[in-house]
gemmi code that builds the backbone of each chain (N, CA, C; Angstrom):
import gemmi

chains = {
    "A": [
        ("MET", (128.272, -167.021, 94.008), (129.024, -166.585, 92.138), (129.216, -167.508, 91.448)),
        ("PRO", (128.877, -167.051, 89.880), (129.159, -167.813, 88.504), (129.922, -168.849, 88.594)),
        ("SER", (130.038, -170.314, 87.903), (131.354, -170.910, 88.271), (131.155, -171.885, 86.814)),
        ("VAL", (132.066, -171.682, 86.376), (132.200, -172.782, 84.942), (133.290, -174.029, 85.056)),
        ("THR", (133.102, -174.870, 84.439), (134.437, -175.537, 83.904), (135.179, -174.453, 83.092)),
        ("ALA", (136.433, -175.190, 82.295), (136.861, -174.635, 81.582), (136.401, -174.367, 79.816)),
        ("GLU", (136.115, -173.109, 79.559), (135.542, -172.683, 78.339), (136.444, -172.163, 77.321)),
        ("THR", (136.077, -172.236, 75.839), (137.098, -171.710, 74.985), (136.189, -171.140, 74.484)),
        ("THR", (136.700, -169.994, 73.601), (135.700, -168.894, 72.663), (136.647, -168.265, 71.776)),
        ("ARG", (136.384, -168.436, 70.507), (137.351, -167.855, 69.816), (136.707, -167.032, 68.627)),
        ("LEU", (137.505, -165.731, 68.756), (136.656, -165.089, 67.795), (137.670, -164.321, 66.998)),
        ("LEU", (137.464, -164.098, 65.720), (138.070, -163.517, 64.500), (137.602, -162.498, 63.979)),
        ("LEU", (138.576, -161.437, 64.009), (137.785, -159.851, 64.160), (138.442, -159.298, 62.620)),
        ("PRO", (137.958, -158.736, 61.893), (138.924, -157.918, 60.892), (139.641, -156.430, 62.038)),
        ("SER", (140.208, -156.123, 60.740), (141.299, -155.539, 61.261), (141.086, -153.631, 61.506)),
        ("ARG", (140.158, -153.682, 61.875), (139.360, -151.917, 61.995), (139.355, -151.682, 63.413)),
        ("ILE", (138.939, -150.306, 63.767), (138.908, -150.221, 65.550), (137.754, -150.655, 65.922)),
        ("GLU", (136.290, -150.797, 65.304), (135.169, -151.152, 65.834), (135.694, -152.488, 66.798)),
        ("SER", (136.424, -153.061, 66.049), (136.499, -154.737, 66.303), (137.380, -154.735, 68.321)),
        ("VAL", (137.924, -153.856, 68.313), (138.330, -153.420, 69.603), (136.944, -153.248, 70.945)),
        ("GLU", (135.958, -153.067, 70.408), (134.750, -152.953, 71.153), (133.956, -154.307, 71.253)),
        ("GLN", (134.099, -155.073, 69.933), (133.483, -156.186, 69.793), (133.904, -157.379, 70.947)),
        ("ALA", (135.891, -157.029, 70.789), (136.176, -158.096, 71.446), (136.836, -157.909, 73.156)),
        ("ALA", (136.132, -156.577, 73.193), (135.248, -156.026, 74.983), (134.459, -156.525, 75.804)),
        ("ALA", (133.077, -156.899, 74.291), (131.971, -156.987, 75.141), (131.796, -158.319, 75.057)),
        ("ALA", (132.836, -159.202, 74.369), (133.004, -160.950, 75.002), (133.696, -160.748, 75.706)),
        ("ALA", (134.563, -160.142, 76.259), (135.601, -160.015, 77.200), (134.494, -159.997, 78.713)),
        ("ALA", (133.823, -158.716, 78.665), (133.148, -158.836, 79.891), (132.505, -159.731, 79.998)),
        ("GLU", (131.493, -160.588, 79.114), (131.064, -161.392, 79.288), (131.307, -162.617, 80.162)),
        ("ILE", (132.691, -162.935, 79.245), (133.423, -164.271, 79.711), (133.540, -163.774, 81.148)),
        ("ALA", (134.350, -162.738, 81.298), (135.060, -162.516, 83.096), (133.531, -163.048, 83.764)),
        ("GLU", (132.918, -162.297, 83.415), (131.339, -162.451, 84.273), (131.042, -164.033, 84.936)),
        ("ARG", (131.180, -165.073, 83.585), (131.380, -166.174, 83.647), (132.293, -167.188, 84.540)),
        ("SER", (133.481, -166.179, 84.653), (134.915, -166.776, 85.174), (134.635, -166.491, 86.500)),
        ("GLY", (133.920, -165.354, 87.013), (133.885, -165.564, 88.415), (134.871, -164.263, 88.928)),
        ("LEU", (135.136, -163.371, 87.970), (136.575, -162.528, 87.937), (135.471, -160.990, 88.468)),
        ("GLY", (135.745, -160.294, 89.736), (135.568, -159.583, 90.156), (135.280, -158.120, 89.388)),
        ("PRO", (134.339, -157.032, 90.014), (134.483, -155.867, 89.390), (136.030, -155.274, 88.872)),
        ("ASP", (136.811, -155.247, 89.730), (138.132, -154.558, 89.550), (139.332, -155.723, 88.680)),
        ("ALA", (139.098, -157.032, 88.758), (139.965, -157.689, 87.731), (139.184, -157.787, 86.643)),
        ("ALA", (137.939, -157.713, 86.219), (137.037, -157.562, 84.818), (137.677, -155.835, 84.584)),
        ("TYR", (137.657, -154.905, 85.156), (137.785, -153.781, 84.232), (139.660, -153.893, 83.892)),
        ("GLY", (140.220, -154.621, 84.800), (141.533, -154.615, 84.319), (142.231, -155.447, 82.980)),
        ("VAL", (140.994, -156.303, 82.658), (141.314, -157.599, 81.794), (140.568, -156.348, 80.503)),
        ("ASP", (139.583, -155.639, 80.732), (139.125, -154.728, 79.225), (140.063, -153.705, 79.475)),
        ("MET", (140.888, -153.058, 79.980), (142.028, -152.229, 79.802), (142.937, -152.940, 78.770)),
        ("ALA", (143.014, -153.811, 79.346), (144.320, -154.781, 78.356), (143.770, -155.247, 77.524)),
        ("LEU", (142.715, -155.707, 77.468), (142.878, -156.672, 76.482), (142.160, -155.286, 74.751)),
        ("ARG", (142.127, -154.863, 75.275), (141.382, -153.156, 74.576), (142.999, -152.863, 73.522)),
        ("GLU", (143.803, -152.513, 74.932), (144.970, -152.128, 74.222), (145.365, -153.301, 73.134)),
        ("ALA", (145.392, -154.579, 73.249), (146.535, -156.020, 72.763), (145.569, -155.949, 71.606)),
        ("VAL", (144.112, -155.314, 71.714), (143.713, -155.522, 69.759), (143.771, -154.691, 69.560)),
        ("GLY", (143.732, -153.151, 70.319), (144.074, -152.156, 69.383), (145.455, -152.165, 68.855)),
        ("ASN", (146.140, -152.858, 69.659), (147.726, -152.611, 68.941), (147.711, -153.491, 67.538)),
        ("ALA", (147.226, -154.924, 67.830), (147.176, -156.066, 66.740), (146.390, -155.013, 65.485)),
        ("VAL", (145.346, -154.485, 65.687), (144.547, -154.018, 64.288), (145.534, -152.663, 63.723)),
        ("VAL", (146.066, -151.874, 64.849), (146.656, -150.726, 64.573), (148.314, -150.914, 63.992)),
        ("HIS", (148.800, -151.515, 64.950), (150.478, -151.668, 64.582), (150.882, -153.305, 63.949)),
        ("GLY", (149.843, -153.928, 64.457), (150.437, -155.300, 63.534), (149.397, -155.370, 62.181)),
        ("ASN", (148.264, -155.257, 62.117), (148.016, -155.446, 60.715), (147.536, -154.100, 59.921)),
        ("LYS", (147.601, -153.265, 60.461), (147.484, -151.788, 59.916), (147.102, -151.849, 59.313)),
        ("LYS", (145.530, -152.208, 60.112), (144.471, -151.929, 59.594), (143.985, -152.074, 58.339)),
        ("ASP", (144.567, -153.284, 58.133), (144.737, -153.776, 56.215), (143.450, -154.891, 56.934)),
        ("GLU", (142.266, -154.411, 56.297), (141.045, -155.818, 56.461), (141.153, -156.699, 55.783)),
        ("SER", (142.661, -157.427, 55.088), (142.248, -158.402, 54.721), (143.224, -159.068, 55.343)),
        ("LYS", (143.304, -158.701, 56.862), (144.379, -159.554, 57.722), (143.388, -159.598, 59.007)),
        ("GLU", (143.168, -160.690, 59.551), (142.409, -160.886, 60.996), (142.987, -160.476, 62.665)),
        ("VAL", (142.366, -160.359, 63.145), (142.900, -160.497, 64.911), (142.099, -161.540, 65.234)),
        ("THR", (142.892, -162.772, 66.090), (142.254, -163.437, 66.537), (142.295, -163.713, 67.692)),
        ("VAL", (141.319, -163.668, 68.316), (141.149, -163.520, 70.251), (140.697, -165.146, 70.794)),
        ("VAL", (141.562, -165.525, 71.331), (141.289, -166.728, 71.902), (140.980, -166.698, 73.484)),
        ("PHE", (140.124, -166.715, 74.140), (139.996, -166.860, 75.843), (139.697, -168.572, 76.132)),
        ("THR", (140.597, -168.299, 77.202), (140.373, -169.614, 77.571), (139.863, -169.000, 79.127)),
        ("SER", (138.574, -169.537, 79.481), (138.274, -169.570, 80.922), (138.022, -170.580, 81.633)),
        ("SER", (138.584, -170.458, 83.203), (138.063, -171.562, 83.987), (137.911, -170.509, 85.330)),
        ("PRO", (137.568, -171.592, 86.208), (136.970, -170.897, 87.560), (138.283, -169.930, 88.350)),
        ("GLY", (137.852, -168.628, 88.007), (138.921, -167.623, 88.595), (140.282, -167.324, 87.950)),
        ("VAL", (140.300, -167.870, 86.773), (141.426, -167.571, 85.942), (140.848, -167.264, 84.677)),
        ("LEU", (141.144, -166.167, 83.589), (140.855, -165.708, 82.737), (142.214, -165.413, 81.566)),
        ("GLU", (142.500, -166.695, 80.618), (143.230, -166.300, 79.683), (143.075, -165.980, 78.525)),
        ("ILE", (143.913, -164.816, 78.218), (143.554, -164.313, 76.192), (144.636, -164.104, 75.880)),
        ("GLU", (144.672, -164.932, 74.089), (145.558, -164.793, 73.623), (144.956, -163.912, 72.493)),
        ("ILE", (145.921, -162.792, 71.508), (145.017, -161.811, 70.900), (146.088, -162.200, 69.630)),
        ("SER", (146.018, -162.243, 68.930), (147.154, -162.455, 67.455), (146.487, -161.843, 66.421)),
        ("ASP", (147.888, -161.187, 65.731), (148.162, -160.682, 64.386), (148.455, -161.350, 63.373)),
        ("GLN", (148.113, -161.003, 62.201), (148.902, -161.018, 60.986), (149.943, -160.110, 60.092)),
        ("GLY", (150.734, -159.636, 61.472), (151.199, -158.502, 60.967), (152.962, -159.007, 60.687)),
        ("GLN", (153.988, -157.947, 61.192), (155.489, -158.561, 60.909), (156.071, -158.765, 62.190)),
        ("GLY", (155.708, -158.760, 63.126), (155.676, -158.888, 64.945), (156.788, -157.666, 65.129)),
        ("PHE", (156.708, -157.764, 66.320), (157.753, -157.035, 66.913), (158.260, -156.874, 68.336)),
        ("ASP", (159.455, -156.000, 68.647), (159.612, -156.658, 70.045), (159.620, -155.967, 71.067)),
        ("PRO", (158.879, -156.290, 72.161), (158.295, -155.058, 73.230), (158.761, -154.584, 74.091)),
        ("GLU", (160.362, -154.904, 73.906), (161.138, -154.381, 74.429), (161.868, -153.430, 74.099)),
        ("SER", (161.125, -152.889, 72.738), (161.548, -151.909, 71.855), (161.165, -150.413, 72.398)),
        ("VAL", (159.938, -150.682, 73.097), (158.973, -149.454, 73.101), (159.792, -149.061, 74.436)),
        ("PRO", (159.540, -148.112, 74.033), (160.376, -146.716, 75.940), (159.440, -146.879, 77.232)),
        ("ASP", (159.665, -146.609, 78.118), (158.985, -146.675, 79.497), (158.739, -145.157, 79.332)),
        ("PRO", (157.163, -145.746, 78.950), (156.459, -144.231, 78.959), (156.043, -143.454, 80.186)),
        ("THR", (156.808, -143.895, 81.665), (156.629, -143.263, 82.766), (157.992, -142.478, 82.468)),
        ("ALA", (159.206, -142.784, 81.910), (160.302, -141.844, 81.953), (160.149, -140.798, 81.909)),
        ("GLY", (160.831, -139.703, 82.632), (160.416, -138.340, 82.322), (160.571, -138.029, 80.962)),
        ("GLU", (161.202, -138.283, 80.107), (161.532, -137.709, 78.709), (160.274, -138.513, 77.619)),
        ("ASN", (159.525, -139.406, 78.145), (158.452, -139.838, 77.240), (157.181, -139.584, 78.284)),
        ("VAL", (156.586, -139.092, 79.366), (155.376, -138.908, 79.913), (155.064, -138.020, 79.001)),
        ("MET", (155.262, -136.981, 78.230), (154.314, -136.305, 77.569), (154.373, -136.679, 76.335)),
        ("LYS", (154.756, -137.518, 75.796), (154.494, -138.097, 74.509), (152.760, -138.909, 74.735)),
        ("THR", (152.469, -138.636, 73.114), (150.783, -139.068, 73.155), (150.834, -140.433, 72.514)),
        ("SER", (151.144, -141.279, 72.642), (151.646, -142.609, 72.257), (152.152, -143.520, 72.949)),
        ("GLY", (152.049, -144.940, 72.781), (153.652, -145.571, 73.783), (152.937, -145.833, 75.444)),
        ("ARG", (151.437, -146.103, 75.801), (151.296, -146.262, 76.921), (150.639, -147.538, 76.997)),
        ("GLY", (150.061, -148.131, 75.786), (149.738, -149.557, 75.765), (150.005, -151.192, 76.147)),
        ("ILE", (151.019, -150.967, 75.723), (152.043, -152.062, 76.423), (152.021, -151.812, 78.593)),
        ("PHE", (152.056, -150.950, 78.993), (152.410, -150.716, 80.233), (150.960, -150.652, 80.271)),
        ("PHE", (150.181, -150.812, 80.296), (148.764, -150.723, 80.800), (148.788, -152.166, 80.800)),
        ("MET", (148.831, -153.169, 79.851), (148.661, -154.213, 79.819), (149.761, -154.945, 81.581)),
        ("ARG", (150.649, -154.812, 81.216), (151.037, -155.005, 82.208), (150.902, -154.740, 83.761)),
        ("THR", (150.470, -153.514, 83.700), (149.711, -153.191, 84.817), (148.451, -153.651, 85.467)),
        ("PHE", (147.626, -154.234, 84.541), (146.287, -154.143, 84.663), (146.372, -156.104, 84.904)),
        ("MET", (147.328, -156.491, 83.927), (147.096, -158.050, 84.193), (147.950, -158.661, 85.115)),
        ("ASP", (148.241, -160.176, 85.251), (149.008, -161.043, 85.940), (150.045, -161.228, 85.263)),
        ("GLU", (149.634, -161.227, 84.390), (151.180, -162.144, 83.040), (150.824, -161.573, 81.676)),
        ("VAL", (151.586, -161.324, 81.355), (151.847, -160.317, 80.070), (152.959, -160.951, 79.010)),
        ("SER", (152.987, -161.619, 78.014), (154.017, -162.406, 77.380), (153.812, -162.170, 75.789)),
        ("TRP", (154.649, -162.029, 75.241), (154.572, -161.932, 73.328), (155.502, -163.231, 72.806)),
        ("THR", (154.800, -163.590, 71.804), (155.848, -164.558, 71.102), (155.170, -164.130, 69.828)),
        ("ARG", (155.725, -164.733, 68.748), (155.949, -164.701, 67.030), (154.737, -165.901, 66.798)),
        ("THR", (153.926, -165.429, 66.141), (152.953, -166.591, 65.325), (153.921, -167.150, 64.206)),
        ("PRO", (153.649, -168.672, 64.412), (154.230, -169.195, 62.882), (154.790, -168.572, 61.595)),
        ("ALA", (153.553, -167.697, 61.547), (153.757, -166.601, 60.247), (154.260, -165.306, 60.304)),
        ("GLY", (154.677, -165.427, 62.002), (155.777, -164.201, 61.812), (154.874, -162.983, 62.281)),
        ("GLY", (153.903, -163.349, 62.749), (152.851, -162.221, 63.522), (152.748, -162.023, 65.230)),
        ("THR", (152.357, -161.505, 65.810), (152.221, -161.214, 67.538), (151.374, -162.406, 68.305)),
        ("LYS", (151.585, -162.493, 69.034), (150.831, -163.146, 69.614), (151.132, -162.524, 71.022)),
        ("VAL", (149.733, -161.978, 71.531), (149.999, -161.755, 73.346), (149.298, -162.666, 74.500)),
        ("ARG", (149.665, -162.672, 75.066), (148.954, -163.361, 75.953), (149.104, -162.968, 77.130)),
        ("LEU", (147.264, -163.139, 77.644), (147.412, -161.944, 78.759), (146.646, -162.983, 80.078)),
        ("VAL", (146.902, -162.783, 81.157), (146.411, -163.633, 81.719), (145.922, -163.173, 83.395)),
        ("LYS", (144.915, -163.508, 83.882), (143.967, -162.610, 85.182), (143.825, -163.428, 86.364)),
        ("HIS", (143.861, -163.733, 87.043), (143.441, -164.143, 88.417), (142.175, -163.612, 89.068)),
        ("SER", (141.351, -163.919, 89.696), (140.287, -163.140, 90.036), (140.764, -163.099, 91.511)),
    ],
    "B": [
        ("MET", (125.639, -144.813, 68.291), (125.543, -143.344, 69.202), (127.199, -143.466, 69.760)),
        ("ALA", (127.258, -142.187, 69.106), (128.308, -141.832, 69.520), (129.491, -142.317, 71.062)),
        ("GLU", (130.400, -142.158, 70.845), (131.077, -142.725, 72.281), (131.177, -141.884, 73.062)),
        ("LEU", (131.235, -140.466, 72.692), (131.452, -139.219, 73.472), (130.810, -138.437, 73.125)),
        ("ASN", (129.959, -137.801, 73.955), (128.936, -136.837, 73.752), (129.340, -135.510, 74.671)),
        ("MET", (130.018, -134.291, 73.958), (130.076, -133.328, 74.636), (129.087, -131.933, 74.708)),
        ("LYS", (129.306, -131.134, 75.481), (128.450, -129.584, 75.679), (129.152, -128.732, 75.347)),
        ("GLU", (129.405, -128.012, 75.234), (130.052, -126.418, 74.906), (129.159, -125.624, 75.978)),
        ("ARG", (130.014, -125.075, 76.557), (129.506, -123.576, 77.415), (130.580, -122.742, 77.697)),
        ("GLN", (130.209, -121.344, 78.022), (131.009, -120.340, 78.368), (130.885, -119.830, 79.475)),
        ("ALA", (132.157, -120.215, 80.338), (131.924, -119.344, 81.725), (133.161, -118.073, 82.122)),
        ("GLY", (132.329, -117.102, 81.362), (133.099, -115.973, 81.162), (134.377, -116.114, 79.708)),
        ("ASP", (135.564, -115.949, 79.995), (136.523, -116.308, 78.935), (137.028, -117.997, 79.208)),
        ("VAL", (136.775, -118.212, 79.575), (136.727, -120.036, 80.034), (135.830, -121.086, 79.294)),
        ("THR", (136.267, -121.617, 78.133), (135.090, -122.611, 77.490), (135.438, -124.375, 78.345)),
        ("VAL", (134.054, -124.093, 78.675), (134.133, -125.671, 79.592), (133.458, -126.823, 78.744)),
        ("LEU", (133.730, -128.104, 78.646), (133.488, -128.887, 77.754), (133.121, -130.149, 78.680)),
        ("ASP", (131.437, -129.998, 78.710), (130.655, -131.212, 79.778), (131.203, -133.126, 78.891)),
        ("MET", (131.910, -133.301, 79.274), (131.687, -134.763, 78.487), (131.190, -135.712, 78.908)),
        ("ASP", (130.695, -136.529, 78.029), (130.139, -137.669, 78.604), (130.047, -138.808, 77.945)),
        ("GLY", (130.988, -140.006, 78.227), (130.889, -141.249, 77.514), (132.637, -141.707, 77.864)),
        ("LYS", (132.862, -141.952, 76.414), (134.175, -142.739, 76.759), (135.272, -142.415, 75.813)),
        ("ILE", (136.685, -141.984, 76.127), (137.488, -141.407, 75.104), (138.530, -142.520, 75.175)),
        ("THR", (138.274, -143.422, 73.928), (139.053, -144.869, 73.680), (139.606, -144.323, 71.759)),
        ("ILE", (140.229, -145.194, 71.566), (140.779, -145.134, 70.240), (139.574, -145.729, 69.270)),
        ("GLY", (139.379, -144.288, 68.367), (138.424, -144.339, 67.363), (137.863, -143.183, 67.362)),
        ("ASP", (136.608, -143.478, 67.680), (135.394, -142.225, 67.707), (135.858, -141.290, 68.777)),
        ("GLY", (136.246, -141.766, 69.802), (136.413, -140.726, 71.126), (137.179, -140.041, 71.241)),
        ("SER", (138.525, -140.730, 70.866), (139.562, -139.704, 70.467), (139.768, -138.559, 69.567)),
        ("VAL", (138.954, -138.894, 68.179), (138.882, -138.309, 67.811), (138.034, -137.073, 67.683)),
        ("ALA", (136.966, -136.900, 68.550), (135.658, -136.408, 68.768), (136.742, -135.335, 69.799)),
        ("LEU", (137.316, -135.837, 70.567), (138.096, -134.644, 71.767), (138.943, -133.878, 70.847)),
        ("ARG", (139.711, -134.435, 69.513), (141.192, -133.689, 69.094), (140.090, -133.126, 68.133)),
        ("SER", (139.082, -133.053, 67.516), (138.169, -132.055, 66.613), (137.852, -130.941, 67.508)),
        ("ALA", (137.306, -131.182, 68.735), (136.686, -130.282, 69.498), (137.991, -129.448, 69.741)),
        ("ILE", (139.008, -129.958, 70.286), (140.271, -128.843, 70.480), (140.562, -127.925, 69.197)),
        ("LYS", (140.862, -128.737, 68.226), (141.016, -127.877, 67.237), (140.517, -126.744, 66.748)),
        ("ARG", (138.996, -126.887, 66.807), (137.384, -126.145, 66.859), (137.806, -124.977, 67.523)),
        ("LEU", (138.391, -125.311, 68.899), (137.926, -123.873, 69.778), (139.359, -123.327, 69.626)),
        ("LEU", (140.553, -124.288, 69.289), (141.736, -123.328, 69.241), (141.187, -122.290, 68.102)),
        ("GLU", (140.899, -122.991, 66.271), (140.484, -121.882, 65.483), (139.271, -121.115, 66.124)),
        ("GLU", (138.616, -121.045, 66.568), (137.870, -119.690, 67.444), (138.507, -118.811, 68.115)),
        ("GLY", (139.862, -119.277, 68.941), (140.529, -118.549, 69.646), (140.330, -118.719, 71.056)),
        ("LYS", (139.685, -119.696, 71.671), (138.983, -120.145, 72.616), (140.057, -120.558, 73.277)),
        ("LYS", (141.100, -120.457, 73.848), (142.471, -121.056, 74.706), (142.111, -121.172, 75.845)),
        ("LYS", (141.358, -120.821, 76.567), (141.071, -121.032, 77.758), (140.175, -122.275, 77.808)),
        ("VAL", (140.585, -123.272, 78.488), (139.203, -124.695, 77.945), (139.897, -125.259, 79.742)),
        ("LEU", (138.294, -125.822, 79.816), (138.088, -126.924, 80.988), (137.365, -128.259, 80.857)),
        ("LEU", (138.186, -129.368, 80.854), (137.157, -130.379, 80.461), (136.745, -130.961, 81.644)),
        ("ASN", (135.178, -131.061, 81.197), (134.871, -131.564, 82.781), (134.248, -132.932, 82.356)),
        ("LEU", (135.295, -133.889, 83.348), (135.407, -135.370, 82.889), (134.304, -136.057, 83.828)),
        ("ALA", (133.780, -135.663, 84.520), (132.692, -136.065, 85.690), (132.151, -137.559, 84.851)),
        ("GLY", (131.564, -137.165, 83.174), (130.902, -138.152, 83.091), (131.414, -138.912, 82.146)),
        ("VAL", (133.317, -139.080, 82.135), (133.891, -140.205, 81.333), (133.994, -140.878, 82.361)),
        ("GLY", (133.481, -141.893, 81.788), (133.746, -143.853, 82.348), (134.730, -144.336, 82.403)),
        ("TYR", (135.388, -143.975, 81.000), (136.389, -144.885, 80.472), (137.015, -144.176, 79.518)),
        ("ILE", (138.691, -144.749, 80.119), (139.463, -143.769, 78.934), (140.365, -144.845, 78.720)),
        ("ASP", (140.893, -144.828, 77.500), (142.614, -146.143, 77.196), (143.494, -144.865, 77.229)),
        ("SER", (144.781, -146.119, 76.331), (145.715, -145.053, 76.205), (145.700, -144.446, 75.135)),
        ("SER", (145.186, -144.457, 74.342), (144.582, -143.622, 73.433), (143.948, -142.049, 73.696)),
        ("GLY", (142.849, -142.030, 74.372), (142.387, -141.072, 75.058), (143.124, -140.331, 76.146)),
        ("ILE", (144.583, -141.169, 76.511), (145.126, -140.239, 77.370), (146.014, -139.701, 76.818)),
        ("GLY", (146.160, -140.215, 75.593), (147.331, -139.347, 74.716), (146.902, -138.341, 73.996)),
        ("GLU", (145.349, -138.312, 73.774), (144.657, -136.980, 73.841), (144.271, -136.213, 74.556)),
        ("LEU", (143.990, -136.659, 75.495), (144.873, -135.349, 76.733), (145.724, -134.703, 76.770)),
        ("VAL", (147.034, -135.784, 76.217), (148.229, -134.995, 75.995), (148.200, -133.995, 74.919)),
        ("SER", (147.910, -134.736, 73.878), (148.141, -133.659, 72.807), (147.294, -132.894, 72.720)),
        ("SER", (145.902, -132.522, 73.394), (145.198, -131.589, 73.730), (146.127, -130.258, 74.793)),
        ("TYR", (146.180, -130.906, 75.803), (147.329, -130.033, 76.834), (148.623, -129.600, 75.948)),
        ("THR", (149.422, -130.120, 74.766), (150.470, -129.629, 74.329), (149.725, -128.553, 73.477)),
        ("SER", (148.517, -128.644, 72.931), (148.087, -127.548, 71.534), (147.946, -126.709, 72.133)),
        ("ILE", (146.839, -126.810, 73.169), (146.814, -125.568, 73.763), (147.950, -124.504, 74.835)),
        ("ASN", (148.853, -125.590, 75.042), (149.721, -124.854, 76.065), (150.247, -124.077, 74.383)),
        ("ASN", (150.907, -124.789, 73.791), (151.969, -124.327, 72.073), (151.174, -122.930, 71.498)),
        ("ALA", (149.415, -122.665, 71.913), (148.863, -121.520, 71.469), (148.947, -120.994, 72.356)),
        ("GLY", (149.619, -120.671, 73.522), (149.445, -119.640, 74.924), (148.154, -119.994, 75.807)),
        ("GLY", (147.517, -121.255, 75.547), (146.319, -120.881, 76.272), (146.929, -121.966, 77.682)),
        ("GLN", (145.675, -122.341, 77.951), (145.712, -123.409, 79.096), (144.477, -124.205, 79.318)),
        ("LEU", (144.725, -125.320, 79.440), (143.709, -126.296, 79.605), (143.743, -127.565, 80.717)),
        ("LYS", (142.936, -127.398, 81.415), (142.494, -127.729, 82.725), (141.551, -129.003, 82.763)),
        ("LEU", (141.718, -130.069, 84.204), (140.812, -130.914, 84.067), (139.866, -130.768, 85.240)),
        ("LEU", (138.411, -131.327, 85.212), (137.395, -130.785, 86.127), (137.183, -132.358, 86.556)),
        ("ARG", (136.858, -133.068, 88.045), (136.332, -133.854, 88.169), (136.592, -135.101, 87.492)),
        ("LEU", (137.805, -135.728, 87.833), (137.926, -136.813, 87.276), (137.220, -137.872, 87.945)),
        ("THR", (136.901, -139.161, 87.442), (136.336, -140.314, 88.192), (137.601, -140.549, 89.150)),
        ("GLN", (137.640, -141.932, 89.959), (138.463, -142.709, 90.304), (139.555, -143.056, 89.511)),
        ("LYS", (138.536, -143.939, 88.534), (139.834, -144.662, 87.894), (140.582, -143.814, 86.542)),
        ("LEU", (140.120, -142.432, 85.967), (140.676, -141.618, 85.678), (142.393, -141.293, 86.250)),
        ("GLN", (141.833, -140.726, 87.516), (142.759, -140.314, 88.387), (143.891, -141.014, 88.713)),
        ("ASP", (143.329, -142.390, 88.983), (144.413, -143.748, 88.818), (144.992, -143.827, 87.798)),
        ("LEU", (144.538, -143.835, 87.030), (145.791, -144.003, 85.185), (146.313, -142.676, 85.085)),
        ("LEU", (145.687, -141.515, 85.558), (146.705, -140.200, 85.711), (147.927, -140.541, 86.681)),
        ("THR", (147.685, -140.633, 87.575), (148.891, -141.064, 88.214), (149.985, -142.372, 88.294)),
        ("ILE", (149.712, -143.457, 87.828), (150.616, -144.235, 87.299), (151.178, -143.655, 85.507)),
        ("THR", (150.659, -142.915, 85.538), (151.279, -142.858, 84.257), (152.356, -141.149, 84.486)),
        ("LYS", (152.007, -140.527, 85.492), (152.994, -139.730, 86.005), (152.171, -138.444, 85.195)),
        ("LEU", (151.356, -138.549, 85.046), (150.384, -137.307, 84.218), (149.765, -136.331, 85.159)),
        ("LEU", (149.720, -136.599, 86.446), (148.693, -136.398, 87.519), (148.829, -134.857, 87.526)),
        ("THR", (150.322, -134.988, 87.660), (151.570, -133.666, 88.228), (151.321, -132.339, 86.981)),
        ("VAL", (151.324, -133.039, 85.408), (151.531, -132.297, 84.594), (150.249, -131.407, 84.616)),
        ("PHE", (149.094, -132.376, 84.390), (147.714, -131.759, 84.591), (147.106, -131.002, 86.210)),
        ("ASP", (146.320, -129.581, 85.597), (145.834, -128.812, 86.315), (144.605, -129.454, 86.986)),
        ("VAL", (144.472, -129.863, 88.082), (142.978, -130.531, 87.967), (142.203, -130.290, 89.652)),
        ("TYR", (140.581, -130.004, 89.210), (139.870, -129.527, 89.955), (138.799, -130.608, 90.605)),
        ("ASP", (138.355, -129.914, 91.589), (137.385, -131.149, 91.943), (136.154, -129.887, 91.827)),
        ("SER", (136.243, -128.656, 92.401), (135.185, -127.889, 92.010), (135.552, -126.669, 90.859)),
        ("GLU", (133.862, -126.812, 90.356), (134.160, -125.827, 88.981), (134.865, -124.538, 89.146)),
        ("ALA", (134.029, -123.863, 90.278), (134.150, -122.513, 90.761), (135.590, -122.342, 90.733)),
        ("ASP", (136.391, -123.457, 91.549), (137.954, -123.087, 91.901), (138.666, -123.449, 91.033)),
        ("ALA", (138.312, -124.253, 89.700), (138.780, -123.857, 88.384), (138.678, -122.890, 87.497)),
        ("LEU", (137.316, -122.452, 87.820), (137.238, -121.033, 86.566), (138.276, -119.917, 87.369)),
        ("THR", (137.949, -119.838, 88.696), (139.338, -119.086, 89.373), (140.643, -118.844, 89.164)),
        ("SER", (141.350, -120.246, 88.525), (142.391, -120.167, 89.010), (143.049, -119.909, 87.241)),
        ("TYR", (142.145, -119.215, 86.241), (142.324, -119.099, 84.964), (143.089, -117.607, 84.978)),
        ("LYS", (142.157, -116.890, 86.258), (142.581, -115.249, 86.174), (144.178, -115.153, 86.430)),
    ],
}
model = gemmi.Model(1)
for chain_id, residues in chains.items():
    chain = gemmi.Chain(chain_id)
    for i, (resn, *xyz) in enumerate(residues, 1):
        res = gemmi.Residue()
        res.name, res.seqid = resn, gemmi.SeqId(i, " ")
        for name, pos in zip(("N", "CA", "C"), xyz):
            atom = gemmi.Atom()
            atom.name, atom.element = name, gemmi.Element(name[0])
            atom.pos, atom.b_iso = gemmi.Position(*pos), 0.0
            res.add_atom(atom)
        chain.add_residue(res)
    model.add_chain(chain)
structure = gemmi.Structure()
structure.add_model(model)
structure.setup_entities()
């Protein structure tokens, strides 16, 4: 199994939907180098796509003058990803549980649920500029 | 290359969409939405989505499946799902949507169920 010492990769992405695919492609390569198995890599892919999609759509509101920053820090068996936007920030606790009966048939609102489902650790903080930073951690 | 390719065929009064690719935020979700809108405009209200070739779906895609189901239901039709991958079945299970959708492994069984 491939292993590496700690490695950091930083992506600066424009606020458009195509950035989701770009981030996911980078994540796939880094996950493999980190020695994550297929299930863990799938979880990272699911969660990262949701986080970058949220940053582009809800954070930066597709304003292409704003960027989404993705920082991958990998070490053997652990991958940590921070996704930051330049939006107005938000409270993840304000998002209702999408599995509650009244929300099951809603057409949106499952992204954070997927992040929490597929990652070992998920947390949100405000950036110094007031945007949102999501931290995702996956162990192999 | 499009994220999601669809082939449409008619089995009696049921329209089958054989889907191949990803249903994700952006092109994939838009393609599904456009296809369902067009089918409803054409009066095709019995729709079977063959998802065997859909290897990846995100929350946007799940939302689009829900939206498709609701649109077709509201028009008096029926949307059913065929041949889910294990990953999609797992996603529908954790989102509590597996019991909402009528899901089949056999196309013959699915087609019979519309009668």
